[in-house]
MMTF fields as JSON, N, C-alpha, C and O atoms, coordinates in Angstrom:
{
  "mmtfVersion": "1.0.0",
  "mmtfProducer": "UNKNOWN",
  "numBonds": 327,
  "numAtoms": 328,
  "numGroups": 82,
  "numChains": 1,
  "numModels": 1,
  "chainsPerModel": [1],
  "groupsPerChain": [82],
  "chainIdList": ["A"],
  "bondAtomList": [4, 2, 8, 6, 12, 10, 16, 14, 20, 18, 24, 22, 28, 26, 32, 30, 36, 34, 40, 38, 44, 42, 48, 46, 52, 50, 56, 54, 60, 58, 64, 62, 68, 66, 72, 70, 76, 74, 80, 78, 84, 82, 88, 86, 92, 90, 96, 94, 100, 98, 104, 102, 108, 106, 112, 110, 116, 114, 120, 118, 124, 122, 128, 126, 132, 130, 136, 134, 140, 138, 144, 142, 148, 146, 152, 150, 156, 154, 160, 158, 164, 162, 168, 166, 172, 170, 176, 174, 180, 178, 184, 182, 188, 186, 192, 190, 196, 194, 200, 198, 204, 202, 208, 206, 212, 210, 216, 214, 220, 218, 224, 222, 228, 226, 232, 230, 236, 234, 240, 238, 244, 242, 248, 246, 252, 250, 256, 254, 260, 258, 264, 262, 268, 266, 272, 270, 276, 274, 280, 278, 284, 282, 288, 286, 292, 290, 296, 294, 300, 298, 304, 302, 308, 306, 312, 310, 316, 314, 320, 318, 324, 322],
  "bondOrderList": [1, 1, 1, 1, 1, 1, 1, 1, 1, 1, 1, 1, 1, 1, 1, 1, 1, 1, 1, 1, 1, 1, 1, 1, 1, 1, 1, 1, 1, 1, 1, 1, 1, 1, 1, 1, 1, 1, 1, 1, 1, 1, 1, 1, 1, 1, 1, 1, 1, 1, 1, 1, 1, 1, 1, 1, 1, 1, 1, 1, 1, 1, 1, 1, 1, 1, 1, 1, 1, 1, 1, 1, 1, 1, 1, 1, 1, 1, 1, 1, 1],
  "groupList": [{"groupName": "MET", "atomNameList": ["N", "CA", "C", "O"], "elementList": ["N", "C", "C", "O"], "formalChargeList": [0, 0, 0, 0], "bondAtomList": [1, 0, 2, 1, 3, 2], "bondOrderList": [1, 1, 2], "singleLetterCode": "M", "chemCompType": "L-PEPTIDE LINKING"}, {"groupName": "ASP", "atomNameList": ["N", "CA", "C", "O"], "elementList": ["N", "C", "C", "O"], "formalChargeList": [0, 0, 0, 0], "bondAtomList": [1, 0, 2, 1, 3, 2], "bondOrderList": [1, 1, 2], "singleLetterCode": "D", "chemCompType": "L-PEPTIDE LINKING"}, {"groupName": "ILE", "atomNameList": ["N", "CA", "C", "O"], "elementList": ["N", "C", "C", "O"], "formalChargeList": [0, 0, 0, 0], "bondAtomList": [1, 0, 2, 1, 3, 2], "bondOrderList": [1, 1, 2], "singleLetterCode": "I", "chemCompType": "L-PEPTIDE LINKING"}, {"groupName": "THR", "atomNameList": ["N", "CA", "C", "O"], "elementList": ["N", "C", "C", "O"], "formalChargeList": [0, 0, 0, 0], "bondAtomList": [1, 0, 2, 1, 3, 2], "bondOrderList": [1, 1, 2], "singleLetterCode": "T", "chemCompType": "L-PEPTIDE LINKING"}, {"groupName": "SER", "atomNameList": ["N", "CA", "C", "O"], "elementList": ["N", "C", "C", "O"], "formalChargeList": [0, 0, 0, 0], "bondAtomList": [1, 0, 2, 1, 3, 2], "bondOrderList": [1, 1, 2], "singleLetterCode": "S", "chemCompType": "L-PEPTIDE LINKING"}, {"groupName": "PRO", "atomNameList": ["N", "CA", "C", "O"], "elementList": ["N", "C", "C", "O"], "formalChargeList": [0, 0, 0, 0], "bondAtomList": [1, 0, 2, 1, 3, 2], "bondOrderList": [1, 1, 2], "singleLetterCode": "P", "chemCompType": "L-PEPTIDE LINKING"}, {"groupName": "VAL", "atomNameList": ["N", "CA", "C", "O"], "elementList": ["N", "C", "C", "O"], "formalChargeList": [0, 0, 0, 0], "bondAtomList": [1, 0, 2, 1, 3, 2], "bondOrderList": [1, 1, 2], "singleLetterCode": "V", "chemCompType": "L-PEPTIDE LINKING"}, {"groupName": "PHE", "atomNameList": ["N", "CA", "C", "O"], "elementList": ["N", "C", "C", "O"], "formalChargeList": [0, 0, 0, 0], "bondAtomList": [1, 0, 2, 1, 3, 2], "bondOrderList": [1, 1, 2], "singleLetterCode": "F", "chemCompType": "L-PEPTIDE LINKING"}, {"groupName": "LEU", "atomNameList": ["N", "CA", "C", "O"], "elementList": ["N", "C", "C", "O"], "formalChargeList": [0, 0, 0, 0], "bondAtomList": [1, 0, 2, 1, 3, 2], "bondOrderList": [1, 1, 2], "singleLetterCode": "L", "chemCompType": "L-PEPTIDE LINKING"}, {"groupName": "ARG", "atomNameList": ["N", "CA", "C", "O"], "elementList": ["N", "C", "C", "O"], "formalChargeList": [0, 0, 0, 0], "bondAtomList": [1, 0, 2, 1, 3, 2], "bondOrderList": [1, 1, 2], "singleLetterCode": "R", "chemCompType": "L-PEPTIDE LINKING"}, {"groupName": "ALA", "atomNameList": ["N", "CA", "C", "O"], "elementList": ["N", "C", "C", "O"], "formalChargeList": [0, 0, 0, 0], "bondAtomList": [1, 0, 2, 1, 3, 2], "bondOrderList": [1, 1, 2], "singleLetterCode": "A", "chemCompType": "L-PEPTIDE LINKING"}, {"groupName": "LYS", "atomNameList": ["N", "CA", "C", "O"], "elementList": ["N", "C", "C", "O"], "formalChargeList": [0, 0, 0, 0], "bondAtomList": [1, 0, 2, 1, 3, 2], "bondOrderList": [1, 1, 2], "singleLetterCode": "K", "chemCompType": "L-PEPTIDE LINKING"}, {"groupName": "TYR", "atomNameList": ["N", "CA", "C", "O"], "elementList": ["N", "C", "C", "O"], "formalChargeList": [0, 0, 0, 0], "bondAtomList": [1, 0, 2, 1, 3, 2], "bondOrderList": [1, 1, 2], "singleLetterCode": "Y", "chemCompType": "L-PEPTIDE LINKING"}, {"groupName": "ASN", "atomNameList": ["N", "CA", "C", "O"], "elementList": ["N", "C", "C", "O"], "formalChargeList": [0, 0, 0, 0], "bondAtomList": [1, 0, 2, 1, 3, 2], "bondOrderList": [1, 1, 2], "singleLetterCode": "N", "chemCompType": "L-PEPTIDE LINKING"}, {"groupName": "GLN", "atomNameList": ["N", "CA", "C", "O"], "elementList": ["N", "C", "C", "O"], "formalChargeList": [0, 0, 0, 0], "bondAtomList": [1, 0, 2, 1, 3, 2], "bondOrderList": [1, 1, 2], "singleLetterCode": "Q", "chemCompType": "L-PEPTIDE LINKING"}, {"groupName": "GLU", "atomNameList": ["N", "CA", "C", "O"], "elementList": ["N", "C", "C", "O"], "formalChargeList": [0, 0, 0, 0], "bondAtomList": [1, 0, 2, 1, 3, 2], "bondOrderList": [1, 1, 2], "singleLetterCode": "E", "chemCompType": "L-PEPTIDE LINKING"}, {"groupName": "HIS", "atomNameList": ["N", "CA", "C", "O"], "elementList": ["N", "C", "C", "O"], "formalChargeList": [0, 0, 0, 0], "bondAtomList": [1, 0, 2, 1, 3, 2], "bondOrderList": [1, 1, 2], "singleLetterCode": "H", "chemCompType": "L-PEPTIDE LINKING"}, {"groupName": "GLY", "atomNameList": ["N", "CA", "C", "O"], "elementList": ["N", "C", "C", "O"], "formalChargeList": [0, 0, 0, 0], "bondAtomList": [1, 0, 2, 1, 3, 2], "bondOrderList": [1, 1, 2], "singleLetterCode": "G", "chemCompType": "PEPTIDE LINKING"}],
  "groupTypeList": [0, 1, 2, 1, 3, 4, 1, 5, 4, 6, 7, 8, 8, 9, 10, 7, 11, 12, 8, 2, 10, 13, 14, 15, 8, 0, 3, 2, 9, 11, 9, 10, 11, 6, 4, 10, 9, 16, 10, 14, 15, 4, 17, 9, 12, 8, 13, 11, 10, 5, 12, 17, 12, 2, 13, 17, 11, 16, 3, 1, 17, 11, 0, 2, 8, 14, 2, 1, 15, 4, 11, 6, 7, 2, 2, 15, 11, 3, 3, 17, 2, 2],
  "groupIdList": [1, 2, 3, 4, 5, 6, 7, 8, 9, 10, 11, 12, 13, 14, 15, 16, 17, 18, 19, 20, 21, 22, 23, 24, 25, 26, 27, 28, 29, 30, 31, 32, 33, 34, 35, 36, 37, 38, 39, 40, 41, 42, 43, 44, 45, 46, 47, 48, 49, 50, 51, 52, 53, 54, 55, 56, 57, 58, 59, 60, 61, 62, 63, 64, 65, 66, 67, 68, 69, 70, 71, 72, 73, 74, 75, 76, 77, 78, 79, 80, 81, 82],
  "secStructList": [7, 7, 7, 7, 6, 6, 7, 2, 2, 2, 2, 2, 2, 2, 2, 2, 2, 2, 2, 2, 2, 2, 2, 2, 2, 2, 2, 2, 2, 2, 2, 2, 2, 2, 2, 2, 2, 2, 2, 2, 2, 6, 6, 7, 7, 1, 1, 1, 7, 7, 6, 6, 3, 3, 3, 3, 3, 7, 6, 6, 1, 7, 3, 3, 3, 3, 3, 7, 4, 4, 4, 2, 2, 2, 2, 2, 2, 2, 2, 1, 7, 7],
  "xCoordList": [126.695, 126.315, 125.366, 124.305, 125.752, 124.957, 124.373, 125.097, 123.044, 122.382, 121.574, 120.73, 121.841, 121.095, 119.787, 119.776, 118.676, 117.381, 116.814, 115.865, 117.383, 116.896, 117.573, 117.159, 118.596, 119.313, 118.474, 118.123, 118.145, 117.308, 117.927, 117.198, 119.231, 119.851, 119.694, 119.522, 119.751, 119.542, 118.1, 117.839, 117.175, 115.756, 115.537, 114.859, 116.098, 115.935, 116.574, 116.007, 117.745, 118.422, 117.59, 117.438, 117.053, 116.228, 114.937, 114.489, 114.338, 113.108, 113.368, 112.555, 114.481, 114.831, 115.062, 114.613, 115.762, 115.987, 114.661, 114.474, 113.745, 112.427, 111.686, 111.074, 111.731, 111.047, 111.618, 110.862, 112.923, 113.557, 113.151, 112.825, 113.169, 112.79, 111.32, 110.977, 110.466, 109.041, 108.812, 107.978, 109.532, 109.409, 109.846, 109.219, 110.905, 111.375, 110.338, 110.122, 109.7, 108.642, 107.486, 106.977, 107.078, 105.992, 106.377, 105.545, 107.627, 108.11, 108.089, 107.68, 108.523, 108.527, 107.106, 106.848, 106.18, 104.782, 104.195, 103.487, 104.492, 103.971, 104.521, 103.776, 105.821, 106.424, 105.831, 105.606, 105.575, 104.999, 103.593, 103.239, 102.794, 101.439, 101.473, 100.731, 102.33, 102.425, 102.907, 102.405, 103.869, 104.402, 103.335, 103.203, 102.578, 101.516, 100.432, 99.931, 100.069, 99.039, 99.508, 98.739, 100.761, 101.313, 101.308, 101.0, 101.652, 101.641, 100.233, 100.051, 99.239, 97.857, 97.38, 96.699, 97.728, 97.3, 97.928, 97.357, 99.099, 99.749, 99.415, 100.03, 98.431, 97.972, 98.737, 98.525, 99.617, 100.356, 99.664, 98.92, 99.908, 99.308, 100.409, 101.204, 100.474, 101.607, 101.421, 102.406, 100.2, 99.928, 99.341, 99.45, 98.72, 98.068, 96.922, 96.175, 96.791, 95.777, 94.373, 94.165, 93.411, 92.034, 91.418, 91.972, 90.275, 89.602, 89.323, 88.841, 89.617, 89.387, 90.609, 90.589, 91.671, 92.919, 94.072, 93.958, 95.165, 96.385, 97.53, 97.504, 98.522, 99.702, 100.558, 100.813, 100.995, 101.858, 103.004, 103.068, 103.891, 105.018, 104.984, 104.755, 105.217, 105.345, 106.72, 107.573, 106.953, 108.249, 109.398, 110.545, 109.1, 110.153, 110.358, 111.139, 109.657, 109.842, 108.907, 108.932, 108.081, 107.16, 105.914, 105.479, 105.351, 104.168, 102.936, 102.748, 102.09, 100.837, 99.735, 100.008, 98.49, 97.345, 96.978, 96.975, 96.669, 96.186, 94.884, 94.717, 93.969, 92.679, 92.871, 93.557, 92.255, 92.283, 91.169, 89.987, 91.567, 90.591, 89.626, 88.503, 90.042, 89.159, 88.031, 87.062, 88.145, 87.117, 86.412, 85.637, 86.661, 86.061, 84.538, 83.865, 84.003, 82.551, 81.913, 80.885, 82.502, 81.957, 81.998, 81.028, 83.093, 83.238, 82.249, 81.596, 82.125, 81.187, 79.754, 78.975, 79.407, 78.039, 77.683, 76.57, 78.605, 78.296, 78.463, 77.753, 79.375, 79.641, 79.215, 78.915, 79.186, 78.863, 80.045, 79.874, 81.245, 82.437, 83.41, 83.261, 84.36, 85.435, 85.091, 85.871],
  "yCoordList": [139.573, 139.115, 140.151, 140.426, 140.714, 141.752, 141.177, 140.942, 140.95, 140.382, 141.472, 142.12, 141.662, 142.66, 142.03, 141.223, 142.396, 141.788, 142.249, 141.654, 143.296, 143.755, 143.021, 143.164, 142.246, 141.488, 140.278, 139.462, 140.141, 139.011, 137.646, 136.688, 137.534, 136.224, 135.814, 134.63, 136.773, 136.468, 136.019, 135.071, 136.704, 136.334, 134.912, 134.124, 134.574, 133.234, 132.17, 131.093, 132.463, 131.513, 131.243, 130.094, 132.308, 132.135, 131.393, 130.557, 131.688, 131.008, 129.523, 128.684, 129.191, 127.8, 127.05, 125.914, 127.68, 127.051, 126.819, 125.789, 127.776, 127.615, 126.437, 125.648, 126.305, 125.197, 123.848, 122.903, 123.749, 122.504, 122.182, 121.036, 123.186, 122.961, 122.555, 121.675, 123.176, 122.839, 121.412, 120.689, 121.01, 119.651, 118.629, 117.579, 118.927, 118.031, 117.926, 116.844, 119.04, 119.032, 118.128, 117.343, 118.237, 117.395, 115.916, 115.06, 115.617, 114.236, 113.676, 112.534, 114.468, 114.026, 113.773, 112.77, 114.667, 114.48, 113.201, 112.458, 112.955, 111.759, 110.493, 109.541, 110.481, 109.313, 109.069, 107.92, 110.134, 109.997, 109.406, 108.549, 109.858, 109.322, 107.853, 107.039, 107.519, 106.137, 105.23, 104.118, 105.697, 104.904, 104.639, 103.517, 105.672, 105.499, 104.566, 103.727, 104.699, 103.834, 102.391, 101.48, 102.175, 100.822, 100.18, 98.996, 100.965, 100.452, 100.034, 98.975, 100.856, 100.525, 99.282, 98.438, 99.164, 98.003, 96.711, 95.634, 96.812, 95.606, 95.352, 94.497, 96.101, 95.851, 96.579, 96.319, 97.478, 98.25, 99.593, 100.055, 100.202, 101.481, 102.392, 101.99, 103.617, 104.488, 105.384, 105.87, 105.611, 106.514, 105.745, 104.521, 106.465, 105.828, 104.961, 105.369, 103.792, 102.834, 103.381, 104.056, 103.097, 103.519, 102.739, 101.74, 103.213, 102.589, 101.116, 100.781, 100.257, 98.822, 98.06, 96.833, 98.789, 98.173, 98.709, 99.757, 97.988, 98.458, 98.321, 97.468, 99.167, 99.075, 97.906, 97.745, 97.101, 95.973, 95.933, 96.749, 95.001, 94.841, 93.455, 92.454, 93.425, 92.172, 91.602, 92.305, 90.357, 89.724, 90.418, 90.338, 91.099, 91.813, 93.237, 93.995, 93.612, 94.919, 96.006, 97.118, 95.712, 96.716, 96.79, 95.795, 98.002, 98.217, 97.624, 97.781, 96.934, 96.378, 96.667, 97.021, 96.509, 96.648, 95.297, 94.286, 95.294, 94.085, 94.429, 95.54, 93.482, 93.697, 93.777, 92.946, 94.789, 94.938, 94.062, 94.393, 92.95, 91.961, 92.525, 92.035, 93.542, 94.11, 94.944, 95.262, 95.3, 96.124, 95.406, 96.028, 94.115, 93.356, 93.38, 93.556, 93.211, 93.165, 94.481, 94.47, 95.585, 96.893, 97.083, 97.558, 96.723, 96.882, 95.983, 96.43, 94.732, 93.807, 94.293, 94.203, 94.8, 95.231, 96.484, 96.584, 97.431, 98.69, 98.617, 99.315, 97.797, 97.782, 96.483, 96.472, 95.419, 94.13, 93.506, 92.501, 94.065, 93.478, 92.969, 93.243, 92.263, 91.593, 90.155, 89.434],
  "zCoordList": [95.238, 93.924, 93.329, 93.889, 92.207, 91.561, 90.271, 89.304, 90.266, 89.091, 88.413, 89.034, 87.144, 86.365, 85.909, 84.979, 86.564, 86.254, 84.919, 84.409, 84.354, 83.048, 81.895, 80.745, 82.185, 81.153, 80.738, 81.59, 79.449, 79.002, 79.27, 79.523, 79.221, 79.459, 80.924, 81.218, 81.84, 83.255, 83.468, 84.209, 82.815, 82.919, 82.419, 83.079, 81.269, 80.711, 81.599, 81.783, 82.146, 83.021, 84.272, 84.686, 84.872, 86.063, 85.737, 86.521, 84.596, 84.197, 83.961, 84.35, 83.335, 83.083, 84.399, 84.549, 85.354, 86.657, 87.379, 88.027, 87.267, 87.884, 87.263, 87.983, 85.949, 85.275, 85.71, 85.938, 85.827, 86.261, 87.697, 88.004, 88.58, 89.972, 90.076, 90.866, 89.299, 89.318, 88.812, 89.359, 87.793, 87.273, 88.318, 88.462, 89.037, 90.097, 91.216, 91.761, 91.557, 92.56, 92.129, 92.929, 90.881, 90.373, 90.39, 90.689, 90.072, 90.088, 91.515, 91.726, 92.481, 93.879, 94.355, 95.02, 94.026, 94.43, 93.834, 94.514, 92.568, 91.905, 92.564, 92.798, 92.864, 93.512, 94.892, 95.273, 95.642, 96.977, 96.906, 97.716, 95.944, 95.786, 95.392, 95.942, 94.447, 93.978, 95.109, 95.271, 95.883, 96.983, 98.046, 98.533, 98.402, 99.399, 98.879, 99.626, 97.624, 97.042, 97.007, 97.313, 96.638, 96.585, 97.978, 98.12, 98.998, 100.368, 100.775, 101.376, 100.454, 100.811, 100.07, 100.652, 98.808, 98.025, 98.524, 98.352, 99.142, 99.652, 101.122, 101.76, 101.666, 103.027, 104.105, 105.289, 103.732, 104.72, 104.924, 104.058, 106.045, 106.371, 106.868, 107.716, 106.357, 106.636, 107.855, 108.41, 108.276, 109.389, 110.558, 110.624, 111.477, 112.609, 112.1, 111.211, 112.653, 112.204, 112.483, 113.491, 111.601, 111.851, 113.019, 113.476, 113.484, 114.621, 114.328, 113.246, 115.259, 115.105, 114.637, 114.541, 114.346, 113.891, 114.731, 115.366, 114.726, 115.364, 114.37, 113.483, 114.531, 113.682, 114.142, 115.335, 113.2, 113.503, 112.511, 111.592, 112.695, 111.774, 111.157, 111.835, 109.86, 109.121, 109.413, 109.956, 109.07, 109.344, 108.622, 109.062, 107.514, 106.789, 107.302, 106.726, 108.392, 109.005, 108.518, 109.045, 107.525, 107.008, 107.886, 108.466, 107.965, 108.786, 108.106, 106.9, 108.896, 108.389, 109.407, 110.554, 108.969, 109.862, 110.437, 109.735, 111.728, 112.38, 113.084, 113.585, 113.119, 113.76, 115.267, 115.862, 115.878, 117.329, 117.897, 117.799, 118.486, 118.968, 120.003, 120.127, 120.746, 121.766, 121.16, 121.85, 119.887, 119.235, 118.096, 117.37, 117.921, 116.825, 116.912, 115.897, 118.079, 118.243, 117.79, 117.114, 118.151, 117.777, 116.272, 115.68, 115.654, 114.203, 113.473, 112.53, 113.886, 113.243, 113.375, 112.425, 114.527, 114.776, 113.967, 113.45, 113.854, 113.18, 111.673, 110.949, 111.178, 109.735, 109.066, 107.872, 109.799, 109.183, 108.473, 107.783, 108.616, 107.969, 109.016, 110.207, 108.582, 109.34, 109.593, 110.214]
}
């Protein structure tokens, strides 16, 4: 494939393809952020559970956080929550 880089139409075509690809990248990033935020707001956690919690599954198969009963005392004592 021989592309003449000095041809203005080739330059414009490549620039347009880059703009479309960049826009798609931004759209994917936005969807990923919104999806992760929605999961957190509904009580689900996407990664390894933080200290004092364990990963569990809801009845519909989605991942949720559950309190690790063996560490409840430590969490209550250090944070005052739970």
